[in-house]
C-alpha positions in Angstrom: 0.0 0.0 0.0 1.4 3.4 -1.0 1.2 6.6 1.0 -0.7 9.3 -0.8 -0.6 13.0 0.0 -3.6 15.1 -1.0 -3.2 18.9 -1.0 -5.7 21.6 -1.7 -4.6 24.6 -3.8 -6.8 27.6 -2.8 -5.5 29.7 -5.7 -7.3 27.5 -8.3 -9.7 25.5 -6.1 -8.3 22.1 -7.0 -6.8 19.1 -5.2 -3.6 17.3 -6.1 -2.7 13.7 -5.1 0.9 12.5 -5.1 3.1 9.8 -3.5 6.5 10.2 -2.0 7.2 6.5 -2.9 7.3 7.7 -6.6 9.2 10.9 -5.9 6.0 12.8 -6.5 6.3 12.0 -10.3 2.7 10.5 -10.4 0.0 13.0 -9.9 -3.8 13.2 -9.9 -5.6 16.5 -10.0 -9.3 17.1 -9.5 -12.0 19.5 -8.2 -12.5 17.3 -5.1 -10.1 15.1 -3.1 -12.0 12.0 -4.3 -11.5 13.0 -7.9 -7.8 13.7 -7.4 -7.4 10.3 -5.7 -9.2 8.5 -8.5 -7.0 10.2 -11.1 -3.9 9.5 -9.1 -4.9 5.8 -8.8 -5.3 5.6 -12.6 -2.0 7.4 -13.2 -0.2 5.1 -10.7 -1.6 1.9 -12.3 -0.5 3.2 -15.8 3.0 4.1 -14.4 3.4 0.7 -12.8 2.4 -1.0 -16.1 5.0 1.2 -17.9 7.7 0.2 -15.5 6.9 -3.4 -15.9 6.9 -3.2 -19.7 10.4 -1.7 -19.5 11.6 -4.2 -17.0 12.3 -1.5 -14.4 11.9 -2.1 -10.7 8.6 -1.0 -9.1 9.2 1.0 -5.9 8.4 -0.6 -2.6 6.3 1.4 -0.2 8.6 3.1 2.3 6.3 5.6 4.1 3.9 5.2 7.0 0.8 7.3 7.3 -0.7 8.8 10.4 -2.7 11.9 11.3 -2.1 14.6 13.8 -4.9 17.0 14.8 -3.6 20.3 15.9 -5.5 23.6 16.4 -4.2 26.5 14.3 -5.4 28.7 17.3 -2.9 27.5 19.9 -2.1 30.3 22.4 1.6 31.0 22.8 2.8 32.1 26.3 5.1 35.1 26.4 
């Protein structure tokens, strides 16, 4: 299972999905995070097929995923 990073770009209102396991060379972009993830999955499957056709190694997953919830409104003491 590969780690996927989904980012929102407020300038153009779109989401991008990439993976550090592929040096961010495989990308899916969409108007929602679900659409970006679907496009990323399609691009990733195509890229893996391309690597297989060329006889190149397919990267192994190297990243773990977790979530941290932090408030952007944390008070800082002087």
